[in-house]
C-alpha positions in Angstrom: 7.1 -55.4 -12.8 9.3 -54.7 -9.5 11.4 -52.0 -11.9 8.6 -50.3 -13.0 7.0 -49.8 -9.7 10.0 -48.4 -8.8 10.1 -46.2 -11.5 6.6 -45.0 -11.0 8.0 -44.4 -7.4 11.0 -42.2 -8.5 9.7 -40.3 -10.8 6.6 -39.7 -8.3 8.8 -38.9 -6.0 10.4 -36.2 -8.3 7.5 -34.6 -9.2 6.3 -34.0 -5.8 10.0 -32.8 -5.2 9.7 -30.2 -7.9 6.4 -28.9 -7.2 7.1 -28.4 -3.5 10.2 -26.3 -4.8 8.4 -24.2 -7.3 5.4 -23.4 -4.5 8.9 -22.3 -2.3 10.3 -20.2 -4.9 6.5 -18.6 -5.5 6.0 -17.9 -1.8 9.9 -16.5 -1.8 9.1 -14.0 -4.6 5.6 -12.9 -2.9 7.7 -11.9 0.3 9.3 -8.7 -1.5 5.8 -7.5 -2.0 4.5 -8.2 1.4 8.0 -6.4 2.5 8.2 -3.4 1.0 5.0 -1.4 0.4 4.0 2.3 0.5 0.6 3.4 2.5 -1.5 6.7 1.8 -3.3 7.4 4.5 -6.2 10.3 5.0 -6.6 11.2 8.3 -9.6 13.0 9.5 -12.4 13.0 12.5 -16.0 11.8 12.9 -17.0 15.2 11.4 -16.4 15.7 7.9 -16.7 19.0 5.9 -17.1 19.5 2.3 -13.0 20.4 1.8 -12.3 17.1 4.3 -14.6 14.9 2.1 -13.1 16.7 -1.3 -9.4 15.8 -0.4 -10.2 12.1 0.4 -11.9 11.6 -2.8 -9.4 13.5 -4.9 -6.8 11.7 -2.8 -8.3 7.9 -4.1 -8.9 8.9 -7.6 -5.8 10.2 -8.2 -4.4 7.1 -6.5 -6.9 4.5 -8.3 -6.3 6.3 -11.6 -2.8 6.6 -11.4 -1.7 3.6 -9.4 -4.2 0.5 -10.6 -1.8 -2.6 -10.5 0.4 -1.6 -7.5 -3.1 -1.1 -5.7 -4.2 -4.6 -7.0 -0.8 -5.8 -5.7 -0.6 -4.3 -2.7 2.3 -3.0 -3.4 0.5 0.5 -2.6 -2.4 0.7 0.0 -5.0 3.3 0.5 -6.0 4.1 4.4 -8.6 6.4 5.6 -8.3 6.0 8.8 -10.7 8.4 12.0 -8.1 9.5 14.2 -10.6 10.3 16.8 -11.5 6.2 17.2 -9.3 5.2 20.5 -7.2 3.0 18.5 -6.2 5.4 16.5 -4.8 8.6 18.4 -1.2 7.1 18.6 -1.7 8.3 14.7 -1.9 12.1 15.8 1.2 11.5 17.8 3.0 9.7 15.5 2.5 12.3 12.5 2.3 15.4 14.8 -1.4 15.6 13.4 -3.0 19.0 13.7 -6.2 19.0 11.2 -7.5 16.4 8.4 -4.1 15.0 6.7 -3.0 13.0 3.9 0.2 11.2 4.5 2.3 9.2 2.7 4.9 6.3 4.3 7.2 3.9 3.0 7.3 0.6 4.7 9.9 -1.9 4.9 9.4 -5.3 6.4 7.4 -4.4 9.9 9.5 -0.7 9.9 8.2 2.4 8.3 11.4 4.0 6.4 10.2 7.7 5.9 7.2 9.5 5.6 5.7 13.0 4.2 2.4 15.6 5.1 1.4 16.0 1.1 0.0 19.5 3.1 -0.2 21.0 -0.4 -3.5 19.3 -0.7 -5.2 22.2 1.0 -3.9 24.8 -1.4 -4.8 23.3 -4.6 -9.0 22.1 -3.7 -10.1 24.7 -5.9 -8.2 22.9 -9.0 -8.8 19.5 -9.5 -6.0 19.0 -12.2 -3.3 20.2 -10.0 -4.2 18.5 -7.0 -4.3 15.1 -8.9 -0.8 15.8 -10.5 0.8 16.6 -7.2 -1.0 13.5 -5.2 0.3 10.7 -8.4 3.6 12.9 -8.3 4.5 12.4 -4.4 3.1 9.2 -4.5 5.3 8.4 -7.4 8.3 9.5 -5.6 8.0 6.9 -3.0 7.1 4.1 -5.5 10.2 4.9 -7.3 12.6 4.7 -4.6 
């Protein structure tokens, strides 16, 4: 009987150890997605003209339709930001913003490694297909990098 208890205890201890090791491995597997991501910001003001709202809407649709898995896994983030709010004003200087802008950034760890202003969105406002293609390709360039 004593040996049976000893074996049960050993088996229980091994299972507990393996469960902890599995959880640790799962946690380690999550870290890259938390460390490396692409963020697409749409910077706007409080007043929103029809062109500004179209840029936001089309940008989000292009991203959502082209990268649903990356959005779900938080490897790609969509963030509309009102730069007129005090806590967001730092973005104006950080990205040299002078108008409503779509900015794509690459983040590794806590550091932004590069960014780009997708300024052609203004030129493509009359052609949804070209707009979607442009935004999707620029995001893909960052996602594949």
